DOLUMMAR-685535 format. One record per residue: residue in one letter; x, y, z of N, C-alpha, C in turn. Coordinates in steps of 0.05 Angstrom, whole numbers. Example, Ala and Ser with C-alpha at 12.3 -4.5 7.8 and 13.67 -1.06 7.14 Angstrom:
2
+------+--------+--------+--------+--------+--------+--------+--------+--------+--------+
| rest |     nx |     ny |     nz |    cax |    cay |    caz |     cx |     cy |     cz |
+------+--------+--------+--------+--------+--------+--------+--------+--------+--------+
|    a |    264 |   -114 |    156 |    246 |    -90 |    156 |    264 |    -66 |    156 |
|    s |    257 |    -45 |    142 |    273 |    -21 |    143 |    258 |      1 |    157 |
+------+--------+--------+--------+--------+--------+--------+--------+--------+--------+
END
This chain:
200
+------+--------+--------+--------+--------+--------+--------+--------+--------+--------+
| rest |     nx |     ny |     nz |    cax |    cay |    caz |     cx |     cy |     cz |
+------+--------+--------+--------+--------+--------+--------+--------+--------+--------+
|    g |    537 |   -808 |    812 |    545 |   -794 |    788 |    575 |   -795 |    782 |
|    i |    591 |   -801 |    802 |    620 |   -802 |    798 |    628 |   -823 |    778 |
|    g |    617 |   -847 |    782 |    624 |   -870 |    764 |    619 |   -864 |    735 |
|    r |    595 |   -853 |    729 |    589 |   -847 |    701 |    608 |   -825 |    690 |
|    s |    612 |   -804 |    706 |    629 |   -782 |    696 |    658 |   -791 |    692 |
|    v |    668 |   -807 |    710 |    696 |   -817 |    707 |    698 |   -835 |    683 |
|    a |    678 |   -853 |    679 |    679 |   -870 |    656 |    679 |   -854 |    630 |
|    r |    662 |   -834 |    629 |    661 |   -817 |    605 |    687 |   -802 |    601 |
|    r |    699 |   -793 |    623 |    724 |   -777 |    620 |    747 |   -795 |    610 |
|    f |    748 |   -819 |    619 |    769 |   -837 |    610 |    765 |   -846 |    581 |
|    a |    739 |   -850 |    574 |    733 |   -856 |    546 |    741 |   -832 |    528 |
|    k |    735 |   -808 |    537 |    743 |   -784 |    522 |    773 |   -783 |    518 |
|    g |    788 |   -793 |    539 |    817 |   -794 |    537 |    828 |   -816 |    520 |
|    g |    810 |   -832 |    508 |    819 |   -852 |    489 |    822 |   -880 |    500 |
|    l |    814 |   -884 |    525 |    817 |   -911 |    537 |    791 |   -927 |    533 |
|    p |    794 |   -953 |    528 |    770 |   -969 |    528 |    760 |   -971 |    557 |
|    v |    734 |   -973 |    561 |    723 |   -972 |    588 |    707 |   -997 |    594 |
|    v |    712 |  -1008 |    617 |    697 |  -1031 |    628 |    684 |  -1022 |    654 |
|    l |    659 |  -1028 |    657 |    644 |  -1021 |    682 |    636 |  -1047 |    695 |
|    i |    642 |  -1050 |    721 |    633 |  -1072 |    737 |    614 |  -1062 |    759 |
|    s |    590 |  -1072 |    759 |    571 |  -1063 |    779 |    551 |  -1085 |    785 |
|    r |    536 |  -1081 |    806 |    515 |  -1101 |    813 |    494 |  -1103 |    791 |
|    g |    488 |  -1081 |    778 |    468 |  -1081 |    757 |    478 |  -1090 |    730 |
|    g |    504 |  -1087 |    726 |    516 |  -1096 |    701 |    511 |  -1077 |    677 |
|    g |    504 |  -1052 |    683 |    498 |  -1033 |    661 |    522 |  -1017 |    653 |
|    t |    519 |  -1003 |    630 |    540 |   -986 |    620 |    538 |   -957 |    628 |
|    l |    517 |   -950 |    643 |    513 |   -922 |    652 |    511 |   -903 |    629 |
|    g |    504 |   -913 |    606 |    502 |   -895 |    583 |    528 |   -887 |    571 |
|    v |    550 |   -900 |    578 |    576 |   -894 |    567 |    580 |   -909 |    541 |
|    e |    582 |   -894 |    519 |    583 |   -906 |    493 |    607 |   -923 |    490 |
|    g |    603 |   -948 |    480 |    625 |   -966 |    475 |    635 |   -981 |    499 |
|    a |    625 |   -975 |    522 |    634 |   -989 |    547 |    626 |  -1018 |    548 |
|    l |    643 |  -1035 |    559 |    636 |  -1062 |    565 |    626 |  -1063 |    594 |
|    a |    607 |  -1081 |    599 |    595 |  -1082 |    626 |    595 |  -1110 |    636 |
|    y |    602 |  -1113 |    662 |    601 |  -1139 |    675 |    586 |  -1136 |    701 |
|    r |    573 |  -1157 |    710 |    557 |  -1157 |    734 |    573 |  -1170 |    757 |
|    a |    576 |  -1156 |    779 |    589 |  -1168 |    803 |    583 |  -1150 |    827 |
|    d |    581 |  -1163 |    850 |    579 |  -1149 |    875 |    607 |  -1148 |    887 |
|    c |    617 |  -1124 |    893 |    645 |  -1122 |    903 |    649 |  -1135 |    930 |
|    a |    628 |  -1142 |    944 |    631 |  -1157 |    969 |    632 |  -1187 |    964 |
|    d |    629 |  -1196 |    940 |    630 |  -1224 |    932 |    657 |  -1229 |    919 |
|    e |    677 |  -1239 |    933 |    704 |  -1241 |    923 |    705 |  -1257 |    897 |
|    d |    692 |  -1280 |    896 |    693 |  -1297 |    872 |    681 |  -1283 |    848 |
|    g |    658 |  -1270 |    852 |    645 |  -1256 |    830 |    661 |  -1232 |    821 |
|    l |    673 |  -1218 |    840 |    689 |  -1195 |    832 |    714 |  -1204 |    816 |
|    r |    728 |  -1224 |    826 |    752 |  -1233 |    812 |    744 |  -1244 |    784 |
|    a |    722 |  -1258 |    782 |    713 |  -1268 |    756 |    708 |  -1245 |    736 |
|    a |    695 |  -1224 |    746 |    690 |  -1201 |    728 |    716 |  -1187 |    720 |
|    l |    734 |  -1185 |    738 |    760 |  -1173 |    732 |    775 |  -1190 |    711 |
|    d |    773 |  -1216 |    715 |    786 |  -1234 |    695 |    773 |  -1232 |    668 |
|    a |    747 |  -1230 |    667 |    733 |  -1227 |    642 |    741 |  -1201 |    628 |
|    a |    744 |  -1180 |    643 |    752 |  -1154 |    631 |    780 |  -1156 |    620 |
|    a |    798 |  -1168 |    636 |    826 |  -1171 |    627 |    828 |  -1189 |    603 |
|    g |    811 |  -1210 |    602 |    811 |  -1228 |    579 |    803 |  -1213 |    554 |
|    e |    786 |  -1194 |    557 |    776 |  -1178 |    534 |    796 |  -1157 |    525 |
|    l |    808 |  -1143 |    545 |    824 |  -1119 |    539 |    853 |  -1120 |    549 |
|    g |    860 |  -1141 |    564 |    887 |  -1142 |    575 |    889 |  -1128 |    601 |
|    t |    914 |  -1126 |    611 |    919 |  -1112 |    636 |    910 |  -1083 |    634 |
|    p |    894 |  -1074 |    653 |    884 |  -1046 |    650 |    905 |  -1025 |    654 |
|    d |    901 |  -1003 |    640 |    918 |   -979 |    645 |    910 |   -965 |    670 |
|    a |    885 |   -966 |    676 |    875 |   -952 |    700 |    851 |   -967 |    711 |
|    v |    849 |   -968 |    738 |    826 |   -980 |    752 |    817 |   -960 |    772 |
|    v |    791 |   -955 |    772 |    779 |   -937 |    792 |    759 |   -953 |    809 |
|    y |    764 |   -953 |    835 |    745 |   -967 |    853 |    728 |   -945 |    866 |
|    n |    702 |   -947 |    860 |    683 |   -925 |    867 |    659 |   -936 |    882 |
|    a |    662 |   -958 |    896 |    639 |   -970 |    910 |    640 |   -962 |    940 |
|    a |    616 |   -958 |    951 |    615 |   -951 |    980 |    587 |   -956 |    990 |
|    v |    585 |   -963 |   1015 |    559 |   -964 |   1029 |    556 |   -937 |   1044 |
|    v |    538 |   -921 |   1035 |    534 |   -894 |   1046 |    508 |   -894 |   1061 |
|    r |    509 |   -893 |   1087 |    484 |   -893 |   1104 |    491 |   -881 |   1131 |
|    p |    472 |   -866 |   1142 |    477 |   -856 |   1169 |    475 |   -879 |   1190 |
|    d |    494 |   -879 |   1208 |    493 |   -898 |   1231 |    510 |   -887 |   1253 |
|    s |    499 |   -887 |   1277 |    512 |   -876 |   1300 |    526 |   -898 |   1316 |
|    p |    545 |   -890 |   1334 |    558 |   -910 |   1351 |    539 |   -927 |   1366 |
|    g |    518 |   -915 |   1376 |    499 |   -930 |   1393 |    482 |   -950 |   1377 |
|    e |    481 |   -947 |   1351 |    465 |   -964 |   1333 |    482 |   -987 |   1321 |
|    a |    508 |   -987 |   1327 |    526 |  -1006 |   1313 |    519 |  -1035 |   1319 |
|    t |    520 |  -1051 |   1298 |    519 |  -1080 |   1301 |    542 |  -1091 |   1285 |
|    a |    552 |  -1114 |   1294 |    575 |  -1126 |   1280 |    569 |  -1132 |   1251 |
|    r |    545 |  -1143 |   1246 |    538 |  -1151 |   1219 |    537 |  -1127 |   1200 |
|    a |    525 |  -1105 |   1209 |    523 |  -1081 |   1192 |    551 |  -1069 |   1187 |
|    q |    568 |  -1069 |   1207 |    595 |  -1058 |   1203 |    611 |  -1076 |   1185 |
|    l |    609 |  -1102 |   1188 |    624 |  -1120 |   1171 |    615 |  -1119 |   1142 |
|    d |    589 |  -1116 |   1138 |    578 |  -1114 |   1111 |    588 |  -1088 |   1097 |
|    a |    588 |  -1066 |   1112 |    598 |  -1041 |   1101 |    628 |  -1042 |   1096 |
|    w |    643 |  -1054 |   1114 |    672 |  -1056 |   1111 |    679 |  -1073 |   1086 |
|    a |    663 |  -1093 |   1081 |    668 |  -1110 |   1058 |    667 |  -1095 |   1032 |
|    v |    649 |  -1076 |   1030 |    646 |  -1059 |   1006 |    666 |  -1036 |   1006 |
|    n |    667 |  -1022 |   1029 |    682 |   -997 |   1030 |    712 |  -1001 |   1029 |
|    v |    722 |  -1024 |   1039 |    751 |  -1028 |   1041 |    760 |  -1054 |   1028 |
|    v |    747 |  -1076 |   1036 |    757 |  -1102 |   1026 |    754 |  -1105 |    996 |
|    g |    732 |  -1095 |    985 |    729 |  -1096 |    956 |    751 |  -1082 |    941 |
|    a |    760 |  -1059 |    952 |    782 |  -1044 |    940 |    808 |  -1060 |    943 |
|    l |    812 |  -1073 |    966 |    836 |  -1089 |    970 |    837 |  -1113 |    950 |
|    i |    815 |  -1127 |    948 |    814 |  -1150 |    930 |    818 |  -1141 |    901 |
|    t |    805 |  -1119 |    893 |    809 |  -1109 |    866 |    839 |  -1103 |    861 |
|    a |    852 |  -1089 |    880 |    880 |  -1083 |    877 |    897 |  -1109 |    877 |
|    a |    890 |  -1127 |    894 |    906 |  -1152 |    895 |    904 |  -1167 |    868 |
|    h |    882 |  -1163 |    854 |    877 |  -1178 |    829 |    889 |  -1164 |    805 |
|    v |    891 |  -1138 |    805 |    901 |  -1124 |    781 |    929 |  -1111 |    784 |
|    a |    936 |  -1102 |    809 |    961 |  -1087 |    812 |    986 |  -1104 |    806 |
|    p |    987 |  -1129 |    814 |   1011 |  -1144 |    807 |   1017 |  -1145 |    777 |
|    a |    996 |  -1148 |    761 |   1000 |  -1148 |    732 |   1009 |  -1121 |    722 |
|    m |    998 |  -1100 |    734 |   1007 |  -1072 |    727 |   1037 |  -1069 |    734 |
|    a |   1044 |  -1079 |    757 |   1072 |  -1077 |    766 |   1091 |  -1093 |    748 |
|    r |   1083 |  -1116 |    740 |   1100 |  -1132 |    721 |   1103 |  -1118 |    695 |
|    r |   1082 |  -1103 |    686 |   1084 |  -1088 |    661 |   1101 |  -1063 |    665 |
|    g |   1102 |  -1053 |    690 |   1118 |  -1029 |    695 |   1102 |  -1003 |    696 |
|    g |   1075 |  -1005 |    697 |   1059 |   -981 |    699 |   1029 |   -986 |    700 |
|    g |   1015 |   -967 |    711 |    986 |   -968 |    713 |    977 |   -949 |    735 |
|    t |    951 |   -945 |    736 |    940 |   -927 |    756 |    918 |   -941 |    771 |
|    f |    918 |   -939 |    797 |    897 |   -951 |    814 |    886 |   -928 |    832 |
|    l |    861 |   -921 |    827 |    849 |   -898 |    841 |    824 |   -907 |    857 |
|    v |    821 |   -896 |    881 |    799 |   -903 |    898 |    785 |   -877 |    906 |
|    t |    758 |   -878 |    906 |    743 |   -855 |    915 |    742 |   -855 |    945 |
|    g |    753 |   -834 |    956 |    753 |   -830 |    985 |    731 |   -810 |    994 |
|    g |    731 |   -804 |   1019 |    712 |   -785 |   1031 |    717 |   -783 |   1060 |
|    m |    700 |   -768 |   1073 |    701 |   -765 |   1102 |    729 |   -759 |   1112 |
|    p |    741 |   -737 |   1104 |    768 |   -731 |   1114 |    769 |   -726 |   1144 |
|    r |    746 |   -719 |   1155 |    742 |   -718 |   1184 |    720 |   -737 |   1191 |
|    p |    725 |   -755 |   1210 |    704 |   -774 |   1218 |    680 |   -760 |   1230 |
|    k |    656 |   -772 |   1226 |    631 |   -761 |   1236 |    616 |   -783 |   1251 |
|    a |    608 |   -777 |   1275 |    594 |   -797 |   1291 |    568 |   -806 |   1279 |
|    a |    556 |   -789 |   1262 |    531 |   -796 |   1249 |    535 |   -816 |   1226 |
|    y |    560 |   -820 |   1218 |    566 |   -838 |   1196 |    590 |   -856 |   1204 |
|    v |    584 |   -874 |   1223 |    606 |   -890 |   1234 |    618 |   -908 |   1213 |
|    s |    602 |   -925 |   1199 |    614 |   -944 |   1180 |    628 |   -930 |   1157 |
|    l |    617 |   -908 |   1147 |    630 |   -894 |   1125 |    655 |   -881 |   1135 |
|    s |    655 |   -869 |   1158 |    680 |   -856 |   1169 |    702 |   -877 |   1172 |
|    l |    695 |   -900 |   1184 |    715 |   -921 |   1187 |    725 |   -931 |   1160 |
|    g |    706 |   -934 |   1142 |    713 |   -944 |   1115 |    732 |   -926 |   1100 |
|    k |    726 |   -900 |   1101 |    743 |   -881 |   1086 |    770 |   -877 |   1100 |
|    a |    771 |   -880 |   1126 |    798 |   -881 |   1139 |    813 |   -905 |   1130 |
|    g |    799 |   -928 |   1127 |    812 |   -952 |   1118 |    822 |   -949 |   1089 |
|    v |    807 |   -936 |   1072 |    815 |   -931 |   1045 |    840 |   -914 |   1044 |
|    r |    842 |   -894 |   1060 |    866 |   -877 |   1061 |    891 |   -894 |   1068 |
|    t |    887 |   -911 |   1088 |    909 |   -928 |   1096 |    916 |   -948 |   1074 |
|    l |    896 |   -959 |   1061 |    900 |   -978 |   1040 |    916 |   -966 |   1017 |
|    v |    910 |   -941 |   1010 |    924 |   -928 |    988 |    954 |   -925 |    995 |
|    t |    960 |   -919 |   1020 |    988 |   -916 |   1029 |   1002 |   -943 |   1027 |
|    m |    989 |   -965 |   1035 |   1002 |   -991 |   1034 |   1005 |  -1001 |   1005 |
|    l |    985 |   -996 |    988 |    987 |  -1004 |    960 |   1010 |   -988 |    946 |
|    d |   1012 |   -963 |    953 |   1034 |   -947 |    941 |   1061 |   -958 |    950 |
|    e |   1063 |   -966 |    975 |   1088 |   -977 |    985 |   1095 |  -1003 |    970 |
|    e |   1074 |  -1019 |    965 |   1079 |  -1045 |    952 |   1084 |  -1043 |    922 |
|    y |   1068 |  -1026 |    908 |   1068 |  -1027 |    879 |   1079 |  -1001 |    866 |
|    g |   1081 |   -980 |    882 |   1091 |   -954 |    871 |   1119 |   -957 |    859 |
|    p |   1138 |   -970 |    873 |   1165 |   -972 |    862 |   1166 |   -986 |    834 |
|    a |   1146 |  -1002 |    828 |   1144 |  -1016 |    802 |   1129 |   -999 |    781 |
|    g |   1121 |   -975 |    789 |   1109 |   -957 |    769 |   1079 |   -955 |    770 |
|    v |   1066 |   -966 |    791 |   1037 |   -965 |    794 |   1030 |   -940 |    811 |
|    h |   1015 |   -922 |    799 |   1007 |   -898 |    813 |    982 |   -903 |    829 |
|    v |    983 |   -903 |    855 |    960 |   -908 |    872 |    953 |   -882 |    886 |
|    a |    927 |   -875 |    885 |    918 |   -850 |    897 |    888 |   -851 |    903 |
|    s |    880 |   -833 |    920 |    851 |   -830 |    926 |    842 |   -802 |    919 |
|    v |    816 |   -801 |    912 |    803 |   -775 |    908 |    782 |   -773 |    930 |
|    t |    788 |   -755 |    949 |    771 |   -752 |    973 |    750 |   -730 |    967 |
|    v |    725 |   -738 |    967 |    703 |   -720 |    960 |    688 |   -714 |    987 |
|    d |    690 |   -689 |    995 |    680 |   -681 |   1022 |    653 |   -667 |   1020 |
|    g |    634 |   -680 |   1008 |    607 |   -668 |   1005 |    590 |   -684 |    987 |
|    p |    564 |   -677 |    985 |    545 |   -691 |    968 |    549 |   -684 |    939 |
|    v |    551 |   -705 |    922 |    556 |   -701 |    894 |    530 |   -694 |    879 |
|    a |    531 |   -672 |    864 |    508 |   -664 |    849 |    517 |   -645 |    827 |
|    p |    505 |   -647 |    803 |    512 |   -628 |    781 |    507 |   -599 |    789 |
|    g |    524 |   -582 |    780 |    521 |   -553 |    785 |    529 |   -544 |    812 |
|    t |    541 |   -561 |    828 |    550 |   -554 |    855 |    581 |   -555 |    856 |
|    p |    593 |   -548 |    878 |    622 |   -551 |    881 |    631 |   -580 |    879 |
|    f |    611 |   -599 |    880 |    617 |   -627 |    877 |    604 |   -639 |    852 |
|    d |    607 |   -624 |    830 |    596 |   -633 |    805 |    612 |   -657 |    796 |
|    p |    598 |   -679 |    788 |    613 |   -703 |    781 |    631 |   -700 |    757 |
|    d |    624 |   -683 |    738 |    641 |   -679 |    715 |    667 |   -665 |    723 |
|    d |    665 |   -646 |    741 |    689 |   -632 |    751 |    706 |   -652 |    767 |
|    i |    693 |   -668 |    784 |    707 |   -688 |    800 |    722 |   -707 |    782 |
|    a |    710 |   -715 |    760 |    722 |   -735 |    741 |    749 |   -724 |    730 |
|    e |    751 |   -698 |    727 |    776 |   -687 |    717 |    799 |   -693 |    735 |
|    h |    794 |   -694 |    761 |    815 |   -700 |    780 |    826 |   -729 |    777 |
|    y |    807 |   -747 |    771 |    816 |   -775 |    766 |    834 |   -776 |    741 |
|    w |    825 |   -762 |    721 |    841 |   -762 |    696 |    868 |   -749 |    700 |
|    r |    868 |   -727 |    715 |    894 |   -714 |    721 |    913 |   -732 |    736 |
|    l |    903 |   -747 |    756 |    920 |   -766 |    770 |    931 |   -787 |    751 |
|    h |    914 |   -797 |    734 |    923 |   -818 |    715 |    944 |   -807 |    696 |
|    a |    942 |   -782 |    689 |    961 |   -771 |    669 |    986 |   -759 |    681 |
|    q |    988 |   -758 |    708 |   1011 |   -746 |    721 |   1037 |   -761 |    715 |
|    p |   1058 |   -746 |    708 |   1084 |   -759 |    706 |   1093 |   -770 |    733 |
|    r |   1109 |   -791 |    732 |   1117 |   -805 |    757 |   1130 |   -787 |    777 |
|    d |   1146 |   -768 |    768 |   1161 |   -750 |    787 |   1143 |   -729 |    800 |
|    r |   1117 |   -729 |    792 |   1098 |   -710 |    804 |   1073 |   -723 |    815 |
|    w |   1074 |   -749 |    821 |   1051 |   -763 |    830 |   1040 |   -751 |    856 |
|    d |   1014 |   -746 |    856 |    999 |   -741 |    881 |    987 |   -767 |    890 |
|    h |    983 |   -770 |    916 |    970 |   -795 |    926 |    943 |   -790 |    939 |
|    e |    935 |   -764 |    941 |    908 |   -758 |    949 |    901 |   -730 |    939 |
|    i |    877 |   -728 |    928 |    865 |   -702 |    920 |    841 |   -699 |    938 |
|    q |    839 |   -676 |    952 |    816 |   -671 |    968 |    799 |   -649 |    955 |
|    i |    773 |   -656 |    951 |    754 |   -637 |    939 |    735 |   -628 |    961 |
|    t |    737 |   -603 |    968 |    721 |   -592 |    990 |    704 |   -569 |    980 |
|    g |    682 |   -564 |    994 |    664 |   -543 |    986 |    670 |   -516 |    999 |
|    p |    654 |   -496 |    993 |    658 |   -469 |   1005 |    658 |   -471 |   1036 |
|    g |    677 |   -457 |   1048 |    677 |   -455 |   1077 |    690 |   -479 |   1090 |
|    a |    699 |   -498 |   1075 |    712 |   -522 |   1087 |    740 |   -513 |   1097 |
|    g |    748 |   -526 |   1118 |    775 |   -520 |   1127 |    783 |   -536 |   1151 |
+------+--------+--------+--------+--------+--------+--------+--------+--------+--------+
END
């Protein structure tokens, strides 16, 4: 639900919206352009990003919201499963940033946001815990590389199951993405953590 809600919030803010997904749908977002790509397929992902830029130019904001979410314990780990999850959870975000952030930096501004999670690792979710730790590190490195040129890099860390009418309502979460995008440079946050009741 986060992807749909974020797309709708940015459209409400007056930005044209492009959605890239394996299904290639618009998620019911009026006026959105849609491209089909698997974020673990570098060539396909870069081609979709190029198509979007060809249609609309260098983006004002990019939100990377892909993840492999599945329970897996340390004793169940296989190299293939971990590599497949890492490709989506971290490498896809890196490739997306590598493809769009330099143009944002040359222009002197832009926003690159990544959906985070798992602020505390859990042994029942090995690949997701490792992936979200990787995302947090990636955001720090991207900020170091592109922040001085005016690219605001940040993550929104969602510490719970997303569902309407809960503390993790996707429409409420989407407001945090928009707020990060709209922040003036002298007040940039680099991580927003959304936690539920009793978290600490």
